[in-house]
C-alpha positions as CSV (number, residue, x, y, z in Angstrom):
1,M,-26.3,32.2,-16.6
2,F,-23.1,30.2,-15.9
3,S,-21.9,30.7,-12.5
4,I,-18.4,28.7,-10.7
5,D,-16.9,29.1,-7.5
6,I,-13.6,29.4,-6.5
7,L,-14.3,26.0,-4.1
8,T,-15.4,24.1,-7.3
9,L,-12.3,25.4,-9.2
10,L,-9.5,24.2,-6.2
11,A,-11.8,20.8,-6.0
12,F,-11.6,20.1,-9.8
13,F,-7.8,21.0,-9.6
14,G,-7.7,18.0,-6.9
15,A,-10.1,15.7,-8.7
16,F,-7.7,16.4,-12.2
17,Q,-4.2,16.5,-10.3
18,G,-5.6,12.7,-9.0
19,I,-6.0,11.1,-12.1
20,F,-2.4,12.8,-13.4
21,F,-0.8,11.3,-10.7
22,A,-2.5,8.1,-11.6
23,V,-1.4,8.0,-14.5
24,V,2.1,9.0,-14.0
25,F,2.5,6.4,-11.6
26,W,1.1,3.9,-14.1
27,V,3.6,4.9,-16.9
28,K,6.7,5.6,-14.9
29,N,6.7,3.3,-12.0
30,K,6.7,-0.3,-12.9
31,H,6.6,-2.1,-9.8
32,F,2.6,-3.7,-8.9
33,S,2.2,-2.3,-5.8
34,N,2.9,1.7,-7.5
35,K,0.3,-0.2,-10.4
36,L,-1.9,-0.4,-7.7
37,F,-1.9,2.9,-5.9
38,A,-2.0,4.6,-9.7
39,L,-5.4,2.5,-9.9
40,L,-6.3,3.4,-6.0
41,L,-5.6,6.6,-6.6
42,F,-7.4,6.7,-10.4
43,V,-11.0,5.3,-8.8
44,T,-10.9,7.8,-5.7
45,S,-10.5,10.6,-8.3
46,I,-13.6,9.4,-10.2
47,R,-15.5,8.8,-6.9
48,I,-14.5,12.1,-5.6
49,A,-15.1,13.7,-9.0
50,K,-19.2,12.8,-9.1
51,N,-19.5,15.0,-5.7
52,I,-17.6,17.6,-7.3
53,F,-19.9,17.3,-10.7
54,V,-23.1,17.7,-7.8
55,H,-22.0,20.6,-6.5
56,F,-21.7,22.2,-10.1
57,R,-24.8,21.2,-10.7
58,D,-26.6,22.8,-7.5
59,L,-24.8,25.9,-9.3
60,N,-25.6,25.5,-13.1
61,P,-29.0,23.3,-13.1
62,E,-29.9,24.3,-16.7
63,L,-26.4,22.2,-18.1
64,F,-27.5,19.9,-16.8
65,S,-30.6,18.9,-18.4
66,N,-30.7,15.4,-19.4
67,D,-31.9,13.2,-16.7
68,L,-31.0,10.0,-18.0
69,I,-26.9,11.3,-18.9
70,W,-26.8,12.8,-15.5
71,R,-27.9,9.7,-13.8
72,L,-25.3,7.4,-15.0
73,L,-22.8,10.3,-14.4
74,I,-23.9,10.1,-10.6
75,Y,-24.2,6.1,-10.3
76,I,-20.9,5.5,-12.1
77,G,-19.4,7.5,-9.6
78,L,-21.0,5.7,-7.3
79,A,-19.8,2.5,-8.1
80,H,-16.2,3.3,-7.5
81,Q,-16.4,3.3,-4.1
82,F,-16.4,-0.8,-4.4
83,A,-13.5,-0.5,-5.6
84,I,-11.5,1.7,-3.7
85,G,-11.7,-1.0,-0.8
86,P,-10.0,-4.2,-2.4
87,L,-7.5,-1.6,-4.1
88,Y,-6.5,-0.1,-0.8
89,M,-6.3,-3.3,0.5
90,L,-4.2,-4.8,-2.1
91,Y,-2.1,-1.8,-2.0
92,F,-0.9,-2.4,1.5
93,S,-0.5,-6.4,1.4
94,S,1.3,-5.4,-2.3
95,R,4.0,-3.1,0.2
96,I,3.7,-5.5,3.2
97,K,4.1,-9.2,2.2
98,E,7.9,-10.1,1.2
99,K,6.8,-12.6,-1.5
100,F,3.6,-11.0,-2.6
101,A,2.2,-11.8,-6.0
102,F,-1.5,-11.0,-7.6
103,Q,-3.6,-14.2,-7.9
104,N,-6.6,-14.6,-9.6
105,R,-8.7,-15.4,-6.3
106,Y,-8.4,-11.5,-5.6
107,L,-10.7,-10.9,-8.5
108,W,-13.6,-12.0,-6.5
109,H,-13.3,-9.2,-4.6
110,F,-14.0,-6.5,-7.7
111,L,-17.2,-8.3,-8.5
112,P,-19.7,-5.8,-6.6
113,Y,-17.5,-3.4,-8.9
114,A,-18.5,-5.3,-11.9
115,V,-21.5,-6.1,-11.8
116,I,-22.7,-2.5,-10.7
117,I,-21.2,-1.0,-13.1
118,A,-22.6,-3.2,-15.9
119,T,-25.6,-2.8,-14.5
120,S,-25.6,0.9,-13.8
121,P,-27.7,2.3,-16.7
122,F,-30.6,0.0,-15.7
123,I,-30.2,1.4,-11.6
124,R,-32.8,3.7,-9.9
125,W,-31.8,5.5,-7.1
126,N,-34.1,3.3,-4.7
127,F,-31.0,0.9,-4.9
128,W,-28.7,3.3,-3.2
129,A,-30.9,5.0,-0.5
130,N,-32.5,1.6,0.3
131,G,-29.0,-0.2,1.2
132,G,-26.4,0.2,-1.6
133,L,-24.7,3.9,-0.8
134,L,-24.3,2.0,3.1
135,A,-22.9,-1.0,1.9
136,S,-20.1,0.4,-0.4
137,Y,-19.2,2.7,2.8
138,I,-19.1,0.2,4.7
139,S,-17.2,-2.3,1.9
140,I,-14.5,0.9,2.7
141,L,-14.5,0.5,6.0
142,L,-13.9,-3.1,6.0
143,Y,-10.9,-2.8,3.8
144,F,-9.8,-0.1,5.7
145,I,-9.7,-2.5,9.1
146,I,-8.0,-5.2,7.3
147,A,-5.3,-3.0,6.0
148,F,-4.9,-0.6,9.1
149,Q,-4.5,-4.7,10.7
150,R,-2.1,-6.0,8.6
151,F,0.2,-2.8,8.7
152,Y,0.1,-3.2,12.4
153,S,1.0,-6.4,12.6
154,K,4.1,-6.3,10.4
155,R,5.1,-2.5,10.8
156,N,8.4,-3.3,13.2
157,M,9.5,-5.2,9.7
158,L,9.4,-2.6,7.2
159,E,11.9,-0.2,6.2
160,V,11.4,3.3,7.7
161,K,10.3,5.3,4.8
162,T,7.9,2.6,4.2
163,K,6.4,2.6,7.6
164,K,6.1,6.4,7.6
165,W,4.2,6.5,4.1
166,L,1.6,3.4,4.8
167,G,1.0,5.2,8.2
168,G,0.2,8.4,6.5
169,I,-2.4,7.0,4.0
170,L,-4.0,5.2,6.9
171,I,-4.3,8.6,8.9
172,I,-5.5,10.8,5.6
173,T,-7.8,7.8,4.3
174,S,-9.2,8.3,8.4
175,L,-9.5,12.2,7.1
176,M,-11.6,11.1,4.2
177,L,-13.6,9.0,6.5
178,L,-14.2,11.5,8.9
179,A,-15.2,13.8,6.5
180,Y,-17.9,11.5,4.6
181,S,-19.3,10.8,7.1
182,P,-22.9,11.6,8.7
183,A,-21.9,13.8,11.4
184,L,-19.9,16.8,8.6
185,F,-21.0,15.6,5.7
186,H,-23.9,17.4,6.6
187,Y,-22.0,20.9,7.3
188,M,-19.9,19.6,5.0
189,G,-21.5,19.2,1.9
190,Y,-20.3,17.8,-1.3
191,I,-17.9,20.2,-1.5
192,G,-16.1,19.6,1.9
193,G,-14.7,16.6,1.4
194,A,-13.4,17.3,-2.3
195,I,-11.3,20.4,-0.8
196,L,-10.0,18.2,1.7
197,Y,-9.4,15.9,-1.0
198,T,-7.5,18.5,-2.8
199,V,-5.6,19.9,-0.1
200,I,-4.3,15.9,0.4
201,V,-3.8,15.0,-3.3
202,I,-1.6,18.8,-3.4
203,S,0.4,17.5,0.2
204,M,0.6,13.7,-1.3
205,G,2.8,15.3,-4.9
206,Y,4.9,17.8,-2.9
207,I,6.1,15.1,-1.1
208,L,6.3,12.5,-3.7
209,L,8.3,14.7,-6.1
210,N,10.4,16.0,-3.2
211,N,11.6,12.1,-2.5
212,G,12.0,11.5,-5.5
213,V,8.8,8.9,-5.8
214,L,6.7,10.0,-8.2
215,F,9.3,10.4,-11.0
216,S,12.3,7.8,-9.5
217,T,15.8,8.6,-10.9
218,K,17.7,5.9,-8.7
219,Y,17.3,2.8,-11.2
220,E,15.8,4.5,-14.5
221,T,19.4,4.2,-16.3
222,S,19.5,0.4,-15.0
223,S,20.2,-2.1,-17.7
224,L,18.3,-4.1,-15.2
225,K,15.3,-5.6,-16.9
226,S,12.1,-6.5,-15.4
227,K,12.1,-10.0,-16.4
228,K,15.6,-10.1,-15.2
229,A,14.8,-8.6,-12.1
230,S,12.1,-11.0,-11.4
231,L,14.1,-14.1,-12.4
232,Y,17.1,-12.8,-9.3
233,K,14.4,-12.3,-7.2
234,S,13.3,-15.9,-7.6
235,Q,16.6,-17.8,-7.3
236,L,17.4,-15.0,-4.6
237,E,14.7,-16.4,-2.8
238,E,15.9,-20.0,-3.5
239,L,19.1,-19.4,-2.4
240,M,17.8,-18.1,0.4
241,M,15.7,-21.3,1.8
242,T,17.7,-23.7,0.2
243,E,21.5,-23.0,1.6
244,K,21.1,-19.9,4.2
245,P,23.5,-17.9,3.3
246,F,22.6,-15.3,5.7
247,L,24.2,-17.6,8.8
248,N,27.3,-16.6,7.7
249,P,28.0,-13.2,9.8
250,E,30.9,-12.4,7.2
251,L,27.8,-12.2,4.8
252,T,28.5,-9.1,2.7
253,L,26.5,-8.3,-0.6
254,Q,29.6,-9.2,-2.5
255,T,29.6,-12.8,-1.2
256,L,26.2,-13.0,-2.3
257,A,26.1,-11.5,-5.4
258,E,28.7,-13.7,-6.5
259,M,27.0,-17.0,-5.0
260,L,23.6,-15.9,-7.3
261,Q,26.3,-15.0,-10.9
262,V,25.1,-11.4,-10.3
263,Q,26.5,-7.8,-10.5
264,P,26.1,-6.4,-6.7
265,H,24.6,-3.4,-7.8
266,H,21.5,-5.2,-9.6
267,L,21.6,-7.5,-6.5
268,S,21.3,-4.3,-4.4
269,Q,18.7,-3.1,-6.9
270,V,16.4,-6.0,-6.9
271,I,16.6,-6.0,-2.8
272,N,15.4,-2.4,-3.2
273,Q,12.9,-2.6,-5.2
274,E,11.1,-6.1,-5.2
275,F,11.2,-6.5,-1.4
276,H,11.2,-2.9,-0.6
277,K,14.0,-3.1,2.2
278,S,17.8,-2.0,2.4
279,Y,20.3,-5.3,2.3
280,A,21.2,-4.9,5.8
281,D,17.2,-4.8,6.5
282,Y,16.7,-8.1,4.5
283,I,19.4,-10.1,5.8
284,N,18.5,-9.4,9.4
285,A,15.0,-10.2,8.4
286,F,15.7,-13.9,7.8
287,R,18.6,-14.4,10.8
288,L,15.8,-12.7,13.7
289,E,13.5,-15.5,12.2
290,E,15.9,-18.3,12.3
291,A,16.9,-17.1,15.6
292,A,13.1,-16.9,17.2
293,K,12.8,-21.0,15.7
294,K,16.2,-21.5,17.5
295,L,14.7,-19.8,21.0
296,K,11.7,-21.5,21.4
297,D,13.1,-25.3,20.0
298,P,13.6,-27.5,23.0
299,K,16.9,-28.7,22.1
300,Y,18.6,-25.1,22.1
301,M,17.0,-24.5,25.7
302,P,20.6,-25.5,27.6
303,L,22.5,-23.5,24.5
304,K,23.3,-19.8,25.5
305,I,21.4,-17.0,23.7
306,S,24.4,-15.3,22.5
307,S,25.7,-18.7,20.5
308,L,22.0,-18.5,19.6
309,A,22.2,-15.3,18.2
310,Y,25.9,-16.4,16.4
311,D,24.2,-19.3,15.2
312,S,21.8,-17.3,13.4
313,G,24.5,-15.2,11.2
314,F,24.7,-12.0,14.1
315,N,27.9,-11.2,15.1
316,S,26.7,-9.0,17.8
317,Q,24.7,-9.7,20.8
318,P,23.9,-6.2,21.3
319,T,22.4,-5.7,18.1
320,F,20.6,-9.0,18.1
321,N,19.3,-8.0,21.1
322,T,18.4,-4.2,19.9
323,L,16.6,-5.9,16.1
324,F,14.7,-9.1,18.3
325,K,13.1,-6.7,20.8
326,K,12.1,-4.3,18.1
327,V,10.3,-6.8,16.0
328,Y,9.0,-9.0,18.7
329,K,8.6,-6.4,21.0
330,E,10.6,-8.5,24.1
331,T,13.8,-9.4,24.3
332,P,15.2,-13.0,23.6
333,S,15.3,-14.1,27.1
334,Q,12.3,-13.4,27.6
335,Y,10.3,-14.8,24.4
336,R,12.4,-17.9,25.1
337,N,10.9,-18.3,28.6
338,R,7.2,-18.0,27.4
339,F,8.1,-21.5,25.5
340,K,9.9,-22.9,28.8
341,K,6.6,-22.4,30.0
């Protein structure tokens, strides 16, 4: 007799929502980091769905009479754990690094996943019971640690929204790791983690919709195409490295756009979308880096810090001091004194 409970329905809804959001993210958001997030959400939802099917089979064993197909579904679901970690790390890297670009060497991280998916029809439970399952959990944990370290080291260089978003994902991941740890899994069972995932996906969807991230309309009507945006990004990076316009304290978005011969609103869009920063944050990051180089350079030691701040493009020493301490965790004078010694 067919049987289903409210927990199973909720869990199925969460997995479906995760896959739905993944598809929407892939289609609606063209930025590469959003593509990575879509893939991460998709493989995680597939993995969670495996647990739901196990619980559902316990309720309705007569519906899963073909043992071969059942084992294949379970093993493919488990195999997705080897894709979660690499996607997690790459997503964080794409949001943290200003010049992130996917490289072919990153594909090596997905080799275990590809091999296990390809050999799933031939794998037996002994593989998972005798180390495969443990290795997949360790893989997720190690990539989580790498992502956390990268986030922590660059947290002060990130926009507030980005920092809150990535910090929230780290907390969510910690909860999921805890839910699937042996200590809690014994009590929560297969359906417990899936229910937690449902709550997380629904909450995430609400936040994304409320902040206009999921169906972003800010640049939806923009005439700037992705190829043109990539070109402007490259031109901007080259300009900042060669001519260093940020050294001018009076530099404005309009002036910078004229130097690049682009529309100011297109330049603003490129900085927002490609670097995940506001214009001010983007320019000040270069100025701070320039000031830090001069503070530790022996030939600039005789100069006052205020002079170095102005020479680096700041027109206010209090602003410079505040931003410098926020990024480097010490005042400019403390930073310089370390290199004097």
